[in-house]
C-alpha positions as CSV (number, residue, x, y, z in Angstrom):
1,X,109.0,115.2,-44.2
2,X,110.3,117.9,-41.8
3,X,108.6,119.3,-38.7
4,X,108.8,123.0,-38.3
5,X,108.1,124.9,-35.0
6,X,107.6,128.7,-35.4
7,X,108.6,130.7,-32.4
8,X,108.5,127.8,-29.9
9,X,108.2,128.9,-26.3
10,X,107.9,125.9,-24.0
11,X,111.1,123.7,-23.7
12,X,109.3,120.6,-22.6
13,X,107.1,120.6,-25.7
14,X,110.0,121.1,-28.0
15,X,111.9,118.3,-26.2
16,X,109.0,116.0,-26.7
17,X,108.7,116.9,-30.4
18,X,112.5,116.4,-30.7
19,X,112.1,112.9,-29.4
20,X,109.2,112.3,-31.8
21,X,111.4,113.6,-34.7
22,X,114.1,111.2,-33.8
23,X,111.6,108.3,-33.7
24,X,110.4,109.2,-37.1
25,X,113.8,109.9,-38.5
26,X,112.8,113.4,-39.7
27,X,114.5,116.8,-39.3
28,X,113.1,119.2,-36.7
29,X,113.4,122.9,-37.6
30,X,113.1,125.6,-34.9
31,X,112.2,128.8,-36.7
32,X,112.1,132.4,-35.3
33,X,112.5,133.3,-31.7
34,X,112.8,130.6,-29.0
35,X,111.5,131.1,-25.5
36,X,114.4,129.0,-24.1
37,X,118.0,128.1,-24.6
38,X,119.0,124.9,-26.4
39,X,120.8,124.0,-23.2
40,X,117.7,124.3,-21.1
41,X,117.4,121.3,-18.7
42,X,113.7,120.9,-19.3
43,X,114.3,120.7,-23.0
44,X,117.0,118.1,-22.5
45,X,115.0,116.1,-20.0
46,X,111.9,115.9,-22.3
47,X,114.1,114.6,-25.2
48,X,115.8,112.1,-22.8
49,X,118.9,110.4,-24.2
50,X,117.7,110.6,-27.9
51,X,119.4,114.0,-28.7
52,X,122.2,112.3,-30.7
53,X,119.5,111.1,-33.1
54,X,117.7,114.4,-33.5
55,X,118.4,116.2,-36.8
56,X,118.0,119.7,-35.5
57,X,118.2,122.9,-37.6
58,X,117.6,126.4,-36.2
59,X,116.5,129.3,-38.4
60,X,116.6,132.5,-36.4
61,X,115.1,134.7,-39.1
62,X,111.4,134.2,-40.2
63,X,112.4,135.5,-43.6
64,X,114.7,132.5,-44.0
65,X,111.8,130.2,-43.2
66,X,109.7,131.9,-45.8
67,X,112.4,131.3,-48.4
68,X,112.5,127.6,-47.4
69,X,108.7,127.5,-47.7
70,X,108.8,129.0,-51.2
71,X,111.3,126.3,-52.3
72,X,109.2,123.4,-50.9
73,X,106.6,121.6,-53.0
74,X,104.4,120.5,-50.2
75,X,103.7,122.6,-47.1
76,X,101.0,122.4,-44.5
77,X,100.4,124.8,-41.6
78,X,98.5,123.4,-38.7
79,X,96.2,126.0,-37.2
80,X,92.9,126.1,-35.3
81,X,91.9,128.5,-38.1
82,X,92.5,126.1,-40.9
83,X,89.6,125.4,-43.2
84,X,90.7,121.9,-44.2
85,X,91.3,118.9,-42.0
86,X,94.9,117.6,-41.3
87,X,93.8,114.3,-42.9
88,X,93.5,116.2,-46.2
89,X,97.2,117.3,-46.3
90,X,98.4,115.9,-49.7
91,X,101.1,113.3,-49.6
92,X,104.1,114.1,-51.8
93,X,105.2,111.7,-54.5
94,X,108.5,113.5,-54.6
95,X,110.3,116.2,-52.8
96,X,109.7,116.9,-49.1
97,X,106.8,118.1,-47.0
98,X,107.0,120.7,-44.3
99,X,104.5,120.3,-41.5
100,X,104.5,123.7,-39.8
101,X,103.2,124.5,-36.3
102,X,102.8,127.9,-34.7
103,X,103.8,129.2,-31.3
104,X,102.1,127.5,-28.3
105,X,100.5,130.7,-27.0
106,X,100.1,133.0,-30.1
107,X,100.0,130.7,-33.1
108,X,101.5,131.9,-36.4
109,X,102.6,135.5,-37.1
110,X,99.5,137.4,-38.2
111,X,100.4,137.7,-41.9
112,X,100.8,134.0,-42.2
113,X,97.1,133.4,-42.0
114,X,96.4,135.4,-45.1
115,X,99.6,134.6,-47.0
116,X,99.2,130.8,-46.5
117,X,95.5,130.5,-46.1
118,X,95.2,127.8,-48.8
119,X,97.8,125.7,-46.9
120,X,96.1,125.9,-43.4
121,X,94.8,122.7,-41.9
122,X,93.2,122.0,-38.5
123,X,92.7,119.2,-36.1
124,X,89.0,118.9,-35.2
125,X,88.2,119.3,-31.5
126,X,85.3,120.2,-29.2
127,X,84.7,123.9,-28.6
128,X,85.5,123.4,-24.9
129,X,89.2,124.1,-25.3
130,X,91.2,126.7,-27.3
131,X,93.8,124.2,-28.6
132,X,95.6,120.9,-28.1
133,X,99.1,120.7,-26.7
134,X,101.5,121.3,-29.5
135,X,103.5,118.1,-28.9
136,X,100.2,116.1,-29.1
137,X,99.2,118.0,-32.3
138,X,102.6,117.3,-33.9
139,X,102.3,113.6,-33.0
140,X,98.7,113.3,-34.5
141,X,99.6,115.0,-37.7
142,X,103.0,113.5,-38.3
143,X,102.0,109.9,-37.6
144,X,98.9,110.3,-39.8
145,X,101.0,111.7,-42.6
146,X,103.5,108.8,-42.2
147,X,100.6,106.3,-42.1
148,X,99.1,107.6,-45.4
149,X,102.6,107.2,-47.0
150,X,102.9,103.6,-45.8
151,X,105.3,104.4,-42.8
152,X,108.4,104.9,-45.0
153,X,111.6,104.0,-43.3
154,X,109.9,102.9,-40.0
155,X,109.9,99.4,-38.7
C-alpha cells in the first residue's frame, strides 16, 4: 500500500501523515503542488524524529501521478463525493494499492471526479461539517485497510 496526497497544502497535516506512513512502513507520495517546503519547520515538527523512517517520493507533475495510477491494479480515491464507503475498498491479493487523498481545501482536481468516479470512496460523517481533517482521514482509511489485510508486517 502507498499513501498519496494530491496538492497538499498544510505542513502539519503532511508531517502527521508522514509519521503514520513510517509507522505502517508504507511509502508516502506527495503529488502535484505543495503549499510548503520540505524543509518547513512545522512539517518537520509534526513528523518528529521519524523522518529517517519515512519513504517519501515527490511527484511534481500530476500527469506523472496519472501514469502511476494507470499502472496500478488497485486504486482508491477518498472524497466526500465518493459513492461507496471506504470499508468497501477492495483488498489486493497481489500488487500494490494506492490510497489517494485530495487537497485539504479544494479536494481533487475537477477532472478526477469524472475520470475516476468508479474508484471514489467516502468516510461517512454527519452533515454538520464539510470534511474531516486529512491526517485523521488517512489514519482511518489506512488502518482499516491494514486491518482487513491482517496487519501485514506490523507487530
